[in-house]
BAKEDO-531615 format. One record per residue: residue number from 1; x, y, z negated of N, C-alpha, C in turn. Coordinates in Angstrom, 2 decimals. Layout:
<dobas>
+-----+---------+---------+---------+---------+---------+---------+---------+---------+---------+
! num !     n.x !     n.y !     n.z !    ca.x !    ca.y !    ca.z !     c.x !     c.y !     c.z !
+-----+---------+---------+---------+---------+---------+---------+---------+---------+---------+
! NUM !       X !       Y !       Z !       X !       Y !       Z !       X !       Y !       Z !
...
+-----+---------+---------+---------+---------+---------+---------+---------+---------+---------+
</dobas>
This chain:
<dobas>
+-----+---------+---------+---------+---------+---------+---------+---------+---------+---------+
! num !     n.x !     n.y !     n.z !    ca.x !    ca.y !    ca.z !     c.x !     c.y !     c.z !
+-----+---------+---------+---------+---------+---------+---------+---------+---------+---------+
!   1 !   14.13 !    4.18 !   14.54 !   13.43 !    3.40 !   13.86 !   13.78 !    3.44 !   12.18 !
!   2 !   13.21 !    3.36 !   11.22 !   13.75 !    3.39 !    9.97 !   13.99 !    2.22 !    9.45 !
!   3 !   15.06 !    2.39 !    8.71 !   16.20 !    1.30 !    8.24 !   15.97 !    1.16 !    6.55 !
!   4 !   16.46 !   -0.15 !    6.26 !   16.86 !    0.12 !    4.81 !   17.68 !    0.49 !    4.34 !
!   5 !   17.90 !    0.58 !    3.35 !   19.32 !    1.58 !    2.54 !   18.92 !    0.56 !    1.02 !
!   6 !   19.90 !   -0.44 !    1.05 !   19.66 !   -1.34 !   -0.17 !   20.33 !   -1.05 !   -1.72 !
!   7 !   19.97 !   -1.01 !   -2.84 !   20.55 !   -0.68 !   -4.00 !   20.00 !   -1.68 !   -5.23 !
!   8 !   21.09 !   -1.82 !   -6.03 !   20.89 !   -3.01 !   -7.03 !   20.11 !   -2.75 !   -7.92 !
!   9 !   20.32 !   -3.48 !   -9.18 !   19.74 !   -3.16 !  -10.39 !   19.85 !   -1.99 !  -11.23 !
!  10 !   19.00 !   -1.39 !  -11.81 !   18.95 !   -0.27 !  -12.79 !   19.79 !    0.90 !  -12.08 !
!  11 !   19.19 !    1.36 !  -11.14 !   19.27 !    2.43 !  -10.39 !   18.91 !    3.94 !  -11.22 !
!  12 !   19.30 !    4.72 !  -12.24 !   19.26 !    6.14 !  -12.59 !   19.09 !    6.88 !  -11.87 !
!  13 !   18.46 !    8.13 !  -12.58 !   18.04 !    9.77 !  -11.90 !   19.48 !    9.86 !  -11.74 !
!  14 !   20.52 !    9.86 !  -12.48 !   21.64 !   10.27 !  -12.28 !   22.88 !    9.87 !  -11.54 !
!  15 !   22.41 !    8.66 !  -10.67 !   22.67 !    8.04 !   -9.88 !   22.07 !    8.44 !   -8.85 !
!  16 !   20.71 !    8.81 !   -8.45 !   19.89 !    9.34 !   -7.52 !   20.40 !   10.53 !   -7.19 !
!  17 !   20.09 !   11.55 !   -8.39 !   21.18 !   13.08 !   -8.17 !   21.75 !   13.17 !   -9.34 !
!  18 !   22.75 !   13.18 !   -9.01 !   23.56 !   13.67 !  -10.78 !   23.17 !   14.80 !  -11.21 !
!  19 !   23.43 !   15.05 !  -12.37 !   22.94 !   16.51 !  -13.08 !   23.49 !   17.49 !  -12.49 !
!  20 !   25.17 !   17.20 !  -12.13 !   25.60 !   18.12 !  -12.09 !   25.54 !   19.14 !  -10.55 !
!  21 !   24.53 !   18.43 !   -9.64 !   23.86 !   18.85 !   -8.69 !   22.55 !   19.22 !   -8.46 !
!  22 !   21.92 !   19.45 !   -9.72 !   20.84 !   19.94 !   -9.97 !   20.19 !   20.96 !   -9.18 !
!  23 !   19.35 !   21.87 !   -8.54 !   18.38 !   22.26 !   -8.04 !   19.57 !   23.91 !   -8.60 !
!  24 !   19.32 !   24.19 !   -9.70 !   19.89 !   25.41 !  -10.55 !   21.59 !   25.05 !  -10.24 !
!  25 !   22.07 !   24.51 !  -10.22 !   23.10 !   24.17 !  -10.16 !   23.66 !   24.23 !   -8.76 !
!  26 !   23.45 !   23.14 !   -7.60 !   23.93 !   23.31 !   -6.24 !   22.77 !   24.34 !   -5.31 !
!  27 !   22.07 !   24.45 !   -5.63 !   21.05 !   25.36 !   -5.01 !   19.96 !   24.77 !   -4.45 !
!  28 !   18.42 !   25.49 !   -4.50 !   17.07 !   24.90 !   -3.97 !   17.25 !   24.18 !   -2.58 !
!  29 !   17.83 !   24.88 !   -1.90 !   18.48 !   24.69 !   -0.07 !   19.58 !   23.62 !   -0.36 !
!  30 !   19.61 !   23.07 !   -1.29 !   21.14 !   22.08 !   -0.68 !   21.23 !   20.74 !   -1.84 !
!  31 !   20.40 !   20.96 !   -2.81 !   20.62 !   20.08 !   -3.89 !   20.69 !   18.38 !   -3.17 !
!  32 !   19.54 !   18.25 !   -2.56 !   19.46 !   16.88 !   -1.62 !   20.27 !   16.44 !   -0.86 !
!  33 !   21.18 !   17.04 !   -0.72 !   22.47 !   16.92 !    0.04 !   23.40 !   16.13 !   -1.04 !
!  34 !   23.23 !   15.89 !   -1.96 !   23.97 !   15.56 !   -3.17 !   23.49 !   14.11 !   -3.39 !
!  35 !   22.29 !   13.23 !   -2.98 !   21.58 !   12.06 !   -3.42 !   22.57 !   11.18 !   -2.83 !
!  36 !   22.61 !   10.56 !   -4.43 !   23.58 !    9.04 !   -4.47 !   24.80 !    9.16 !   -3.96 !
!  37 !   25.57 !   10.92 !   -4.36 !   26.56 !   11.24 !   -3.93 !   27.49 !   10.21 !   -4.46 !
!  38 !   27.57 !    9.39 !   -6.10 !   28.80 !    8.39 !   -6.10 !   28.77 !    6.86 !   -6.23 !
!  39 !   27.40 !    6.48 !   -5.91 !   26.84 !    5.27 !   -5.12 !   26.81 !    5.07 !   -3.66 !
!  40 !   26.61 !    6.30 !   -3.39 !   26.27 !    5.78 !   -1.81 !   27.38 !    7.12 !   -1.11 !
!  41 !   28.26 !    7.70 !   -1.19 !   28.49 !    8.76 !   -0.47 !   28.18 !    9.36 !    0.72 !
!  42 !   27.93 !    8.50 !    1.50 !   27.49 !    8.70 !    3.17 !   25.60 !    8.87 !    2.95 !
!  43 !   25.03 !    8.23 !    2.33 !   23.47 !    8.50 !    1.86 !   22.63 !    9.79 !    2.69 !
!  44 !   23.14 !   10.96 !    2.23 !   22.46 !   12.29 !    2.69 !   22.84 !   12.68 !    3.66 !
!  45 !   23.65 !   12.33 !    4.11 !   24.17 !   12.77 !    5.78 !   23.67 !   11.61 !    6.55 !
!  46 !   23.36 !   10.25 !    6.36 !   23.01 !    9.41 !    7.06 !   21.59 !    9.06 !    7.13 !
!  47 !   20.64 !    9.45 !    6.18 !   19.16 !    9.01 !    5.98 !   18.31 !    9.85 !    7.16 !
!  48 !   17.72 !    8.79 !    7.57 !   16.71 !    9.41 !    8.34 !   15.13 !    9.55 !    7.92 !
!  49 !   14.49 !   10.69 !    8.23 !   13.08 !   10.30 !    7.60 !   12.15 !    8.93 !    8.06 !
!  50 !   11.67 !    9.29 !    6.91 !   11.05 !    7.44 !    7.01 !   11.53 !    5.79 !    6.75 !
!  51 !   12.90 !    6.46 !    6.58 !   13.64 !    5.49 !    5.74 !   13.33 !    4.55 !    4.48 !
!  52 !   13.25 !    3.98 !    4.27 !   12.92 !    2.99 !    3.25 !   14.20 !    2.26 !    2.44 !
!  53 !   14.05 !    3.04 !    0.86 !   14.81 !    2.45 !    0.10 !   14.42 !    0.96 !   -1.33 !
!  54 !   15.48 !   -0.11 !   -0.93 !   15.24 !   -1.27 !   -1.52 !   15.85 !   -1.14 !   -2.48 !
!  55 !   15.43 !   -1.39 !   -3.91 !   16.28 !   -1.17 !   -5.09 !   16.00 !   -2.43 !   -6.01 !
!  56 !   16.61 !   -2.75 !   -6.74 !   16.35 !   -4.23 !   -8.32 !   15.47 !   -3.49 !   -8.72 !
!  57 !   15.50 !   -4.20 !  -10.24 !   14.71 !   -3.62 !  -10.94 !   15.01 !   -2.81 !  -11.91 !
!  58 !   14.16 !   -1.77 !  -12.52 !   14.23 !   -0.77 !  -13.18 !   14.62 !    0.03 !  -12.44 !
!  59 !   14.26 !    0.31 !  -11.59 !   14.36 !    1.98 !  -10.62 !   14.42 !    2.96 !  -11.22 !
!  60 !   14.96 !    3.94 !  -10.71 !   14.52 !    5.59 !  -11.81 !   14.90 !    5.47 !  -13.31 !
!  61 !   15.52 !    4.46 !  -13.91 !   15.59 !    4.65 !  -15.39 !   16.25 !    6.00 !  -15.72 !
!  62 !   16.67 !    6.27 !  -16.78 !   17.46 !    7.36 !  -17.33 !   16.25 !    8.54 !  -17.93 !
!  63 !   16.84 !    9.44 !  -17.40 !   15.48 !   10.82 !  -17.82 !   14.52 !   11.02 !  -16.99 !
!  64 !   13.91 !   11.64 !  -17.26 !   12.41 !   12.18 !  -16.52 !   12.68 !   12.87 !  -15.20 !
!  65 !   13.85 !   13.88 !  -15.21 !   13.90 !   14.83 !  -14.54 !   13.49 !   14.76 !  -12.79 !
!  66 !   12.45 !   15.24 !  -12.67 !   12.20 !   15.20 !  -11.17 !   12.43 !   15.90 !  -10.23 !
!  67 !   14.03 !   16.36 !  -10.52 !   15.12 !   16.98 !   -9.34 !   15.27 !   15.23 !   -8.16 !
!  68 !   15.55 !   14.76 !   -9.33 !   15.71 !   13.04 !   -8.64 !   14.67 !   13.02 !   -7.42 !
!  69 !   13.44 !   12.73 !   -7.65 !   12.93 !   12.35 !   -6.57 !   12.38 !   13.30 !   -5.66 !
!  70 !   12.78 !   14.65 !   -6.00 !   12.48 !   15.80 !   -5.45 !   13.65 !   15.66 !   -4.30 !
!  71 !   14.88 !   15.32 !   -4.40 !   15.80 !   15.10 !   -3.29 !   15.33 !   14.21 !   -2.15 !
!  72 !   14.77 !   12.98 !   -2.83 !   14.52 !   12.18 !   -1.69 !   12.70 !   12.39 !   -1.25 !
!  73 !   12.56 !   13.54 !   -1.53 !   11.18 !   14.18 !   -1.07 !   11.86 !   14.85 !    0.37 !
!  74 !   12.81 !   15.78 !   -0.43 !   13.30 !   16.74 !    0.81 !   14.33 !   16.09 !    1.68 !
!  75 !   14.09 !   14.86 !    1.78 !   15.16 !   13.75 !    2.96 !   14.00 !   13.20 !    3.80 !
!  76 !   12.61 !   13.10 !    3.16 !   11.58 !   12.25 !    3.74 !   11.83 !   11.04 !    3.69 !
!  77 !   12.01 !   10.66 !    2.66 !   12.14 !    8.83 !    2.47 !   10.65 !    8.64 !    2.59 !
!  78 !   10.63 !    7.39 !    2.94 !    9.16 !    6.44 !    3.83 !    8.46 !    6.23 !    2.64 !
!  79 !    9.67 !    5.60 !    1.57 !    9.08 !    4.85 !    0.51 !    9.97 !    4.20 !   -0.14 !
!  80 !   10.12 !    3.30 !   -1.46 !   10.86 !    3.15 !   -1.98 !   10.23 !    1.45 !   -2.67 !
!  81 !   10.93 !    0.39 !   -2.48 !   10.29 !   -0.84 !   -2.79 !   11.50 !   -1.41 !   -3.78 !
!  82 !   10.95 !   -1.88 !   -5.16 !   11.71 !   -2.02 !   -6.32 !   10.72 !   -3.32 !   -7.10 !
!  83 !   11.51 !   -4.18 !   -7.37 !   10.41 !   -5.37 !   -8.28 !   10.01 !   -4.65 !   -9.51 !
!  84 !   10.38 !   -3.17 !  -10.37 !   10.28 !   -2.78 !  -11.29 !   10.71 !   -1.22 !  -11.32 !
!  85 !    9.73 !   -0.09 !  -11.80 !   10.24 !    1.26 !  -12.09 !   10.38 !    1.26 !  -12.84 !
!  86 !   11.05 !    2.56 !  -13.53 !   10.95 !    3.28 !  -14.94 !    9.85 !    3.66 !  -14.68 !
!  87 !    8.84 !    4.03 !  -15.75 !    7.42 !    4.44 !  -15.79 !    7.33 !    6.36 !  -15.28 !
!  88 !    8.28 !    6.93 !  -16.00 !    8.07 !    8.62 !  -15.63 !    8.57 !    8.54 !  -14.67 !
!  89 !    9.60 !    7.83 !  -14.16 !   10.12 !    8.04 !  -12.50 !    9.12 !    7.93 !  -11.77 !
!  90 !    8.57 !    6.70 !  -11.70 !    7.45 !    5.84 !  -10.74 !    6.24 !    7.11 !  -11.03 !
!  91 !    5.78 !    7.67 !  -11.95 !    4.90 !    8.33 !  -11.63 !    5.01 !   10.08 !  -11.12 !
!  92 !    6.61 !   10.16 !  -11.25 !    7.40 !   11.46 !  -10.71 !    7.15 !   11.19 !   -9.29 !
!  93 !    7.46 !   10.04 !   -8.45 !    7.85 !    9.45 !   -7.12 !    6.20 !    9.54 !   -6.74 !
!  94 !    5.25 !    9.08 !   -7.29 !    3.85 !    9.21 !   -6.78 !    3.37 !   10.66 !   -6.82 !
!  95 !    3.84 !   11.64 !   -7.91 !    3.11 !   12.68 !   -7.86 !    3.81 !   14.10 !   -6.66 !
!  96 !    4.77 !   13.44 !   -6.48 !    5.65 !   14.41 !   -5.19 !    5.36 !   13.24 !   -3.54 !
!  97 !    4.05 !   12.38 !   -3.95 !    4.24 !   11.62 !   -2.45 !    4.98 !   10.50 !   -2.01 !
!  98 !    5.57 !    9.89 !   -3.03 !    6.95 !    8.94 !   -2.16 !    6.11 !    7.73 !   -2.91 !
!  99 !    5.60 !    7.14 !   -1.35 !    5.16 !    5.57 !   -2.02 !    6.32 !    5.05 !   -2.81 !
! 100 !    5.90 !    3.79 !   -3.89 !    6.75 !    3.25 !   -4.62 !    6.06 !    2.04 !   -4.68 !
! 101 !    6.73 !    0.91 !   -4.26 !    6.05 !   -0.58 !   -4.38 !    6.39 !   -1.29 !   -5.33 !
! 102 !    5.97 !   -2.02 !   -6.09 !    6.62 !   -2.85 !   -7.14 !    6.83 !   -4.54 !   -6.38 !
! 103 !    8.01 !   -4.82 !   -5.78 !    8.13 !   -6.20 !   -5.23 !    9.44 !   -6.38 !   -5.09 !
! 104 !   10.22 !   -7.56 !   -4.83 !   11.41 !   -7.67 !   -5.05 !   11.15 !   -8.20 !   -3.74 !
! 105 !   11.75 !   -7.15 !   -2.68 !   12.65 !   -7.78 !   -1.74 !   14.28 !   -7.62 !   -1.02 !
! 106 !   14.91 !   -8.01 !   -2.75 !   16.25 !   -8.00 !   -2.44 !   16.93 !   -9.08 !   -1.76 !
! 107 !   16.24 !   -9.75 !   -1.42 !   17.15 !  -11.12 !   -1.07 !   16.80 !  -11.78 !    0.41 !
! 108 !   15.69 !  -10.67 !    0.59 !   15.31 !  -11.25 !    2.12 !   15.68 !  -10.00 !    2.91 !
! 109 !   15.83 !   -8.43 !    2.61 !   16.09 !   -7.49 !    3.18 !   17.47 !   -7.27 !    2.91 !
! 110 !   18.23 !   -6.19 !    4.14 !   19.82 !   -5.84 !    3.88 !   19.94 !   -4.49 !    4.56 !
! 111 !   20.94 !   -3.85 !    4.07 !   21.18 !   -2.46 !    4.34 !   21.03 !   -2.93 !    6.28 !
! 112 !   20.55 !   -1.08 !    6.52 !   20.45 !   -0.71 !    7.99 !   19.71 !   -2.03 !    8.67 !
! 113 !   18.33 !   -2.90 !    7.67 !   17.57 !   -3.62 !    8.51 !   16.40 !   -2.68 !    9.11 !
! 114 !   15.92 !   -2.70 !   10.43 !   15.08 !   -1.33 !   11.03 !   13.61 !   -2.39 !   10.43 !
! 115 !   12.98 !   -1.42 !   10.08 !   11.70 !   -1.89 !    9.82 !   10.36 !   -0.71 !    9.86 !
! 116 !    9.44 !   -1.23 !    9.66 !    8.05 !   -0.11 !    9.59 !    7.66 !   -0.77 !    8.40 !
! 117 !    6.77 !    0.32 !    7.96 !    6.16 !    0.52 !    6.68 !    4.71 !    1.21 !    6.89 !
! 118 !    3.59 !    0.50 !    6.62 !    1.91 !    1.10 !    6.39 !    1.96 !    1.44 !    5.02 !
! 119 !    2.09 !    2.51 !    4.93 !    1.92 !    2.70 !    3.75 !    0.23 !    2.43 !    2.71 !
! 120 !   -0.77 !    2.92 !    3.79 !   -2.13 !    2.39 !    4.10 !   -2.49 !    0.87 !    3.37 !
! 121 !   -1.70 !    0.08 !    3.93 !   -2.09 !   -0.87 !    3.70 !   -0.76 !   -1.75 !    2.94 !
! 122 !    0.46 !   -1.44 !    3.04 !    1.10 !   -1.91 !    2.10 !    2.31 !   -2.83 !    3.03 !
! 123 !    1.73 !   -2.82 !    4.25 !    2.50 !   -4.16 !    5.02 !    4.52 !   -3.20 !    5.67 !
! 124 !    5.25 !   -3.98 !    5.28 !    6.26 !   -3.70 !    5.99 !    6.90 !   -4.40 !    6.82 !
! 125 !    7.15 !   -4.30 !    8.11 !    7.32 !   -5.15 !    9.11 !    9.09 !   -4.76 !    9.32 !
! 126 !    9.48 !   -6.25 !    9.73 !   11.30 !   -6.34 !   10.06 !   11.10 !   -7.29 !   11.19 !
! 127 !   10.86 !   -7.08 !   12.42 !   11.37 !   -7.74 !   13.75 !   10.06 !   -8.50 !   13.30 !
! 128 !    9.86 !   -9.98 !   13.39 !    8.95 !  -10.88 !   13.68 !    8.62 !  -11.00 !   12.29 !
! 129 !    8.79 !  -10.31 !   11.21 !    8.49 !  -10.79 !   10.03 !    7.94 !   -9.60 !    8.91 !
! 130 !    6.92 !   -9.94 !    8.30 !    5.98 !   -9.08 !    7.88 !    6.04 !   -9.50 !    6.41 !
! 131 !    5.85 !   -8.50 !    5.41 !    6.16 !   -8.53 !    3.83 !    4.79 !   -8.12 !    3.20 !
! 132 !    4.03 !   -8.33 !    2.80 !    3.00 !   -7.99 !    1.96 !    2.95 !   -7.38 !    0.71 !
! 133 !    2.97 !   -5.87 !    0.40 !    3.45 !   -5.37 !   -0.51 !    2.12 !   -5.32 !   -0.90 !
! 134 !    2.23 !   -4.89 !   -2.14 !    0.65 !   -4.55 !   -3.04 !    0.44 !   -3.03 !   -2.65 !
! 135 !   -0.73 !   -2.99 !   -2.01 !   -0.91 !   -1.64 !   -1.37 !   -1.83 !   -0.81 !   -2.73 !
! 136 !   -1.21 !    0.23 !   -1.92 !   -1.48 !    1.54 !   -3.60 !   -3.13 !    1.18 !   -3.07 !
! 137 !   -3.95 !    1.92 !   -4.30 !   -4.88 !    1.52 !   -4.95 !   -5.35 !    2.94 !   -4.14 !
! 138 !   -6.81 !    2.91 !   -3.89 !   -7.59 !    4.01 !   -2.63 !   -7.38 !    5.60 !   -3.51 !
! 139 !   -7.29 !    5.74 !   -4.98 !   -7.19 !    7.08 !   -5.57 !   -5.73 !    7.36 !   -4.92 !
! 140 !   -4.59 !    6.60 !   -4.97 !   -3.46 !    7.14 !   -4.68 !   -3.08 !    7.12 !   -3.19 !
! 141 !   -3.71 !    6.16 !   -1.97 !   -4.18 !    6.52 !   -0.81 !   -4.80 !    7.79 !   -0.41 !
! 142 !   -5.71 !    8.45 !   -1.14 !   -6.30 !    9.55 !   -1.08 !   -5.43 !   10.76 !   -0.94 !
! 143 !   -4.36 !   10.60 !   -1.98 !   -3.48 !   11.57 !   -2.33 !   -2.51 !   11.61 !   -1.68 !
! 144 !   -2.03 !   10.41 !   -0.98 !   -0.87 !   10.53 !   -0.29 !   -1.30 !   11.03 !    1.17 !
! 145 !   -2.64 !   11.09 !    1.58 !   -3.14 !   11.44 !    2.99 !   -2.98 !   12.79 !    2.57 !
! 146 !   -2.82 !   13.72 !    1.61 !   -2.86 !   14.98 !    1.38 !   -1.59 !   15.32 !    1.20 !
! 147 !   -0.39 !   14.53 !    0.83 !    1.24 !   14.67 !    0.90 !    1.86 !   14.06 !   -0.63 !
! 148 !    0.84 !   14.43 !   -1.22 !    1.22 !   14.10 !   -2.76 !   -0.09 !   14.21 !   -3.70 !
! 149 !   -0.01 !   13.78 !   -4.95 !   -1.05 !   14.10 !   -6.23 !   -0.93 !   15.45 !   -6.11 !
! 150 !    0.03 !   16.13 !   -6.66 !    0.10 !   17.69 !   -6.20 !   -0.40 !   18.55 !   -5.62 !
! 151 !   -0.42 !   17.94 !   -4.13 !   -0.76 !   18.52 !   -3.20 !   -2.49 !   18.04 !   -3.04 !
! 152 !   -2.90 !   17.31 !   -3.53 !   -4.72 !   16.75 !   -3.57 !   -4.89 !   17.82 !   -4.50 !
! 153 !   -4.49 !   17.90 !   -5.20 !   -5.09 !   18.62 !   -6.90 !   -4.84 !   20.56 !   -6.52 !
! 154 !   -3.86 !   20.84 !   -5.84 !   -3.82 !   21.91 !   -5.63 !   -5.36 !   22.60 !   -4.30 !
! 155 !   -5.38 !   21.50 !   -3.22 !   -6.45 !   22.01 !   -2.28 !   -8.40 !   21.58 !   -2.90 !
! 156 !   -7.92 !   20.50 !   -3.64 !   -9.14 !   19.84 !   -4.19 !   -9.87 !   20.36 !   -5.68 !
! 157 !   -8.81 !   20.64 !   -6.27 !   -8.97 !   21.14 !   -7.70 !   -8.98 !   19.90 !   -8.71 !
! 158 !   -8.88 !   18.72 !   -8.49 !   -9.19 !   17.97 !   -8.90 !   -8.32 !   16.86 !   -8.64 !
! 159 !   -8.23 !   15.94 !   -9.48 !   -7.39 !   14.32 !   -9.38 !   -8.16 !   13.43 !   -8.20 !
! 160 !   -6.81 !   12.78 !   -7.57 !   -7.64 !   12.09 !   -6.89 !   -8.53 !   10.81 !   -7.43 !
! 161 !   -9.34 !   10.46 !   -6.98 !  -10.26 !    9.25 !   -7.78 !  -11.44 !    9.69 !   -8.91 !
! 162 !  -11.10 !   11.17 !   -9.16 !  -11.98 !   11.70 !  -10.05 !  -13.43 !   12.44 !   -9.30 !
! 163 !  -14.32 !   11.95 !   -9.89 !  -15.50 !   12.39 !   -9.35 !  -15.81 !   13.90 !   -8.89 !
! 164 !  -16.34 !   14.28 !   -7.69 !  -16.61 !   15.61 !   -7.25 !  -17.31 !   16.33 !   -8.41 !
! 165 !  -17.24 !   17.70 !   -8.92 !  -17.93 !   18.07 !   -9.37 !  -19.53 !   18.68 !   -9.18 !
! 166 !  -20.62 !   18.53 !   -9.93 !  -21.69 !   18.68 !   -8.96 !  -21.62 !   20.11 !   -8.62 !
! 167 !  -21.60 !   21.00 !   -8.96 !  -21.52 !   22.71 !   -8.65 !  -20.87 !   22.70 !   -7.53 !
! 168 !  -20.22 !   21.80 !   -6.67 !  -19.08 !   21.44 !   -5.53 !  -20.16 !   20.91 !   -4.14 !
! 169 !  -20.93 !   19.59 !   -5.28 !  -21.73 !   19.03 !   -3.69 !  -22.72 !   19.90 !   -3.25 !
! 170 !  -23.00 !   19.08 !   -2.00 !  -24.16 !   19.82 !   -1.11 !  -25.53 !   19.48 !   -2.12 !
! 171 !  -26.38 !   20.07 !   -1.73 !  -27.94 !   19.70 !   -2.33 !  -28.24 !   18.73 !   -1.70 !
! 172 !  -29.02 !   17.97 !   -1.86 !  -29.60 !   16.84 !   -1.08 !  -30.81 !   17.49 !   -0.35 !
! 173 !  -31.24 !   16.71 !    1.18 !  -32.32 !   17.24 !    1.91 !  -33.61 !   16.86 !    1.45 !
! 174 !  -34.10 !   17.70 !    1.20 !  -35.73 !   17.02 !    1.09 !  -36.76 !   17.26 !    2.22 !
+-----+---------+---------+---------+---------+---------+---------+---------+---------+---------+
</dobas>
């Protein structure tokens, strides 16, 4: 069952993946093993697919380097919940298909809590407790079903939520 990994305020992209472990330094096949290397050294070895990160305010501040969320994607994080996100980092998370929910659960969830997260509805459950997170808008749910905004674009040649070009629509039956 997915677990909570709890972090504080102002976790920056160098906390998520220190620059010295960038893919071009550590290797494309290994850089994710250095996620949270200095602030949670056990993280990369112990995190399980679907685990949920709970952070404080201003999650992902700092640079706009995409390899920090790429490391989390490679580790198959189930989602991130924080009261606020740095704008470019938030977009990088969504581009890569990592659900990010703006909500403050820092005072109600603890490290290691077992949870389930329904990305479609934004419902996070811990035992008998249910927390309603702001559900992703339809365009984002559409993208997440394909894996990410990038995967959606590669498959359909448009961004989620955009109108289907007339040239690809089926002609109406007469």
